[in-house]
N, C-alpha and C positions, 0 to 999 in steps of 0.2 A: 430221468429226463431233466434237462436244465432249461431254464427260461432264457430265451435269447433277447438281448437288448436291441430294441428297434433302432436302427441307424437313421439319422435324418436323410432325407432325399438329397442326392447329389445336385449341386448347383450347376447351371449351364456354364460352359467354358468361359473363363474370364470373370465370372461374377465372384464377389466377395461378401461374406456376412460380417457385418461390423458388430462387435460385442462390447465395446468400451470406448471411452474417450480419455485421452492422455492429458497431462498437465498443460500441453500446448494446444489443447482443443482440437487435436487430430483424432479421427476415428481410428480404432485399432481392430484389425482383422487378422485372420491366419489362413495361410494357404493349406491345402491338404497335407503337405509335408511338414507343417508346423511353423513355417517361416512367418514372422510377424510383418504385417504391412501397415504402416501409418499413413492414413489417407486424409489429406487436408480437405475440409468441407463435408466430410461424412459424419453421420451421427449414429449412436448405438441403436441396434435392432434394424438397421437398414440393410437392404441388399443393393450393392452398387457395382459399377465398373469404374476402373481408375487407370490413369496413365502413370506408369512408374517413372520417377525422375532420378532416383538414386538407388543403387543396389549395394548391399553389404552381404557378408556371409550369412548373418542371422536375421537380417531385417531389410526391408525396403521402404522407401518413402515415395508416396504417390499423390496425385491430385485427382479429385473426383471428376468423372466425365459423364456419368449417368446414374440416376436413381431408379431402381427397378421395384423397390418396396420402400416407401417413405416412412420415417419415424413419426409417430403421433405428436412428438415434441418439436418437430420442425416448424418454424414460423417464418413469415415473410420479413426480411430485414427492413427496418424502418428507414435506414440511410441508403440513398441511391449509390453511394460510393463504396458500400460494403460488397464483398464478393470475391470470387476467384479470377475474375476477368483481368486482363492486362490493365495496369494503372489503378487497380483497386486500392483503396486506402488501407494501410496496415494498422490503424489505431485501435481497431476492435477485432476480436477473433470469434465471438460467440453470438453475434446478432441473429443468426439463423436458428438458435436454440431458445426455447421458452425460458424466461428468466427463472421460473421455479425449478426447472431442470438444471439450469446453471448452478444454482445454489446447492442442489442435491449432489451434483458432481463434485463441487468444491468440498462439501462435507465428507464425501467419500475419499477425496484426496487427502484431507487432514487425517482421517481415521487410518487410512492405509499407511501414511508416513509415520504416524505415531507407533503403529504396530510393527511394520517391517523395518524401520530404522531404529526405533527406540525400545521395541518390545513392551510398549505401554498401551493400556486400554483405559480410557476414562470411565469412571464410575457412572457418570451422567453425561449425556450428550445435550449440550445447551441448544436452545432454540436459536436459529440463525438471526443475526442482527442485519436488518435490511433497511432500505430507504428508497428514495426515488430512483428509478432505473434510467431516466433520461434527464439531461440538463444538470447532472450531478457534479461534473468535473470542473471544479473551480481553480484548478492549477493545470497548466499544460505548457508544452514547449513546442511552438510552431517553427518549422524550418521555412526559410525564405529563399527563393531561387528565381533569378531572372532567366527565363528560357527564351533565347534569341529565336529559335526555330518557330516557336509558337507566338512570338511577339507579345509576351505577357509575363507578369510576375506571379509566381505561385506562393501561396501562404497556407501551410497545413502540415499534416503528418506525412511521413514517408510512405511510399507505396509498399504493399506487402512484399517482404523479402527483397527489398531493393533500396539502393541509396538515393533513388529519385524521389522528388517531392510529388505527392499525389495532387492531381488537379481537382481539389474539392471546392465546392461552392456553398456547402452547408455542413454542419456537424451537429448531431443530435445528442452527444454526450456532454458537450459544453453548454453553459446556460444559453437560452435563446438569444439574449442580447449580444453575446459573444459570437455566436454563429452568424448573426446579422452583420458583424464587423468584418468577416473574412473578405468579402469582395471589396468593400471600401479600403481595407488595408492593402489589398493588391493594387488598387488605383493609387493610393498614397505612395507606396514604395516605388511604383512605376514612374511617378512624377518627380521623384527626388534625384538630386545630383548623386547621392550615394546608392543608386540602384544596384550597383555591383558589389557593394561592401557592407551590406546589412544581412548577415546570414541567418538571423534568428530573432524571434520575438517570443519572450516568455510571458505567460499569462498568470496572474495571481489575483483572484477576486476576494475582496473583503465584503463585509455586510453592506457597505455603502459605496465602495470604490472598486473600479476595475483597473488594476495596474498592468501596464504593458511595458516590459523591459526590452528596449531595442539594443541588440548587440551590434555595434558598428566598428569596423576594422580601421577606419580612417576618421579624422575629425569631421564633424558635420558642418556644412556651410550655414551661414546665417539664413539663407533661403530655406534650407531643409528644417532648421529649427522653427522657422515661422510656419512651415507646413504642418509640423507636429503639433504646434500650439493651436493651429486652426482646426486640425482633426479633433483634438480634445475638446475644443469649444463647441464643435458640431455634434459630439456624441456625449450625452450626459453621463457623468461619473467616471469618464476615462481619464487616467492619470499616466503620463509618460515618465518612465525612468530610463536612464541611459547607462550603457555598459561598454565603455571603451576598451577594457581589457578583461581581467579576471573578475570573479564575483565580488571581490573586495572593492572594486571600482564603481559598483552600481550606485547611482545617485539620482535624486529627483531632478527632472528638468526644471520645474518651478517649485521652489522650496516651500511656498506658502499653500500648497495643496492640502486637501483634507487627509486625515489619518487613515491608513490602511489597518483594519482590525477585524476580528470576528468575536462573537459573543458566545458564552455558555450561560444562557439566561437562567437555567435551573439552579445555578450556583452564584448568580450575580457577578459573573466574571467577564471582563472585557480584555481581550488579548491583542495588543498592537503587534504588528510584525512587519518585516521587510519582505518584498516580493521574492527574494532569493532565500529566505529562511525556510526551513522545513516546517510545513504545516500539512495536515491531512488534506488530501485531494478532495474528499467528499465531506463537506461540513455538516450535512444532514446526518450522515451515519456517524460522524465523529461525536456529535452531541449525544446520540444514543449510546455509543461505545463508552464514553466517559461515564455516563450514568450507570451503565451495566457493570463496568469495571469497578466503580466505587461501591455498588451494591454487593458485588461478590467479595470485594476486599473487606467490607464490613468493619472498617476501622472505628474504634470507640474513642470517646472524647478524652480518655486518659492514656491512650496508646501513642507510641512513636512509630512512624512509618518512614521507610526509605523508598524514594522514587528513583530507580536506576535508569539512566538514559533519559533524563527529565526534559531535555529540549528547552522550549520556551516556557515550560510550566503547564502544559496542556492538561496533565493529570495532577501535578504538584499542587497547584492553586485550589482546584476542587477538593483534593484530599485535606487541605488546610481548613476547609469548612466543616470537616468531620472529626479529624484526629486531634490528639493533644499537641503533637509537634510533627514536623516533617523535614527530612533531609533530602534535597534534590541533588543528584550527581550527574554530571555531563562531561563530555570529553574535551571541551575547549573553554578557556577563560572568557573569551568573547561571548560565547553563548550563555555561560553562567551569569555574566554581567547583565545580559538581556533578561534572564530569568528573574534576577533580583529586581530589576526595574519593573517588570510586570507584577511581581509580588508587592512591591512598595506601592504601586499604583492602585492595586485592588485590596489592600490590607484592611480597609474599612468598608468594603463593598459586599461583604457576605450577606446572605438573606437575613432580614430583620435588623440590618445595621450592625451586626456583630462583627468584631474584628477577626481576621483570619488568625488561625493558630500560628505560633512561632515557626518560621521556616528558615533553614540554613541551606545555602547552595555552595557546592564544591566542584572543582574541576579535577578530573582524573582520567587517565587512559584506562578505559574499562575493558580493553582487550588484553591487558597485561595486569592481571589481578593476583594477589597473593593472600594466603590466610592471614598474615600479619596486617595487611591493609584492611581486611574485613574486620578484624578485631579492633583496629583503630577507629572504625566508623561507629563502634558501639552496638549495643543490642537494639534491635527494632522488633516490635511485635509482628509487623506485617511488611511485606515488600510488594512494590509494583515494578515490573520489569518490562520495558518497552524498547527493545534493541532494534538496530537496523537489520538488514537481511543477513548479516554475518552471525546474528544470534548473540547469546550471552554465555558462551562456553567457558571463558575464563572465570566469570562470576560463579557459575554453577560448580566449576571444579574447585574453586577456593572454598565454597560452602561444603562441598564433599570432603575436602581435606580436613576441615575443622570438625566435621561430624565424625570422622574416622580417627581423630587424634584428640581424645578427651583431655589429655595432659596439656595440650597446647592452648586450648580455649579458656581455661580457668573458669570464671563464673559467667562467661559469655554464653548466651543461649540462642539457638537458631530461631528464625521467624516462624510463627505458627502457621502462617498462610502466605503463599506467593501467588499473585495474579500476574500472568505472563501474557503480554500483548505481542503478537507475532505477525510479521509480514512475509515469512518464509516457513512453510510447514516442515521442510527438511531440517532446518537448524533448530526449530522448536522441538522436533522429535529427538534430535541428537541430545539437546539439553535436558529434555524430559527423561531420557534414558539414564542420565547421570543422577538427576534428582530422585528418581524413583528407585533405581537399583543400587545406588551408591551413597545417597545422602539421607535416606530414611523418610522420603515423602511418598504420598500416593497422589495420583492424578484424580482429583475429585470430580472435575468437570472439564469439558472442552467443546468448542463450537466454532463455526465460521462467522466471519464478518464480511458481508458482501460490499466491500468498500469500492470495488471497481466492476460494476455490472458490465456485461458483454465482453469482458476480457478474461483471460485465464488466471489472472492474479488472485492468489488466495491469502487473505488475512484471517487471523484466528485469535481466539482467546482461550487460555487454559488456567485452571486453578489447581494449585498443589497444596495439600494440607500435610502438616507434620504427622507422621504415623507414630504416635506415642507407643503403640504396642509392638511396632515392627522393629527389626534389627537392621543394623547398617552393615552391608557386606564389606569385607576387607578388600583393600586394593590388590 
């Protein structure tokens, strides 16, 4: 006699059981024949009905129409513009899911990517790095559109899956004072001569300044310039920048304005920046991320560190408060010059008045790396790697090549520890596969960084330690 496995009861016609959430925050269900259905708006463990919008041989894409059994993690969205309705704002994807569950799902995405793409499993799962879940977004790009049919100007994000600008009157992921500017900005653009030729306003908040970069396709009239100045005068801390063409043309409307900067107070560092520079969207989490990355890096006062993809020095300068010396490498001469400026400004500002350790900055195309270039940079005890979404494949491969060719590297030795800060779990997993299986490292730890609450964006942190006892697999 054999035990029969009890089958789950059949669902009513048209119902779907959601068992997962994908990277785009869509519920994932399966039909009885095994066909996958991605359902926008559905959450794991819900029973739902959905309207199919797109069909392929192996999958379908659908939109939630009814919830028959609701997830315990479903919450009421805070923003009235969030949802599946026509005209809904597309700036967020996960406001209907409890933020704790959002973080858990992102952790699962990271672990799944590491295993399925890189065949890597971290020895330790790091506690998630989190911060405020509302008002955190200090950088944003608002689209501007004069809508003749509505007789108004719209300023905000695009509608969900649409090229149209959403009619939003408030936004809870930007700081409250920025949300309060949305309607005044609509009125401002609506009163300008350039109402048809200002397609975008870019936001960049510093600790004391709110920079607004106005993209304008035609020269602004004296009357429009006066309106911008009056707007800044009426809203404390607002600073206008103008962008007549590409990013290189961005300039202050009034050059005597206060400086745009952010602080890393734990390290005594102040970082001036331009509104079009890359800085982390979430300054609260960035401060914790820098602290955590340096703690994991564990650089000693006699050691040399290389900061790959150093940007403006967000990690380089704090490293210089701990290590014996640091080399910051970035992809453009202009950005490297800015890094040097920030270093020179802060070199005597370390805690206790101690000068920062010596730092050198160099420009390099980090997407075309060779073992010879790596040798030219010299030995470093530790690396910090913070690449864009494309990852650091060329760097990882150059390191792999040196590890597999002892005769080439001479007395050069690989870094004992690498701390990798990632904004794309797929490219992190790819690079982790090289480091672990081809370059002789083990993944000592990995965890998520919730830099973008209520979105499906996954940032993460991983630590790779040189496996002294391990062997390097041949190519």
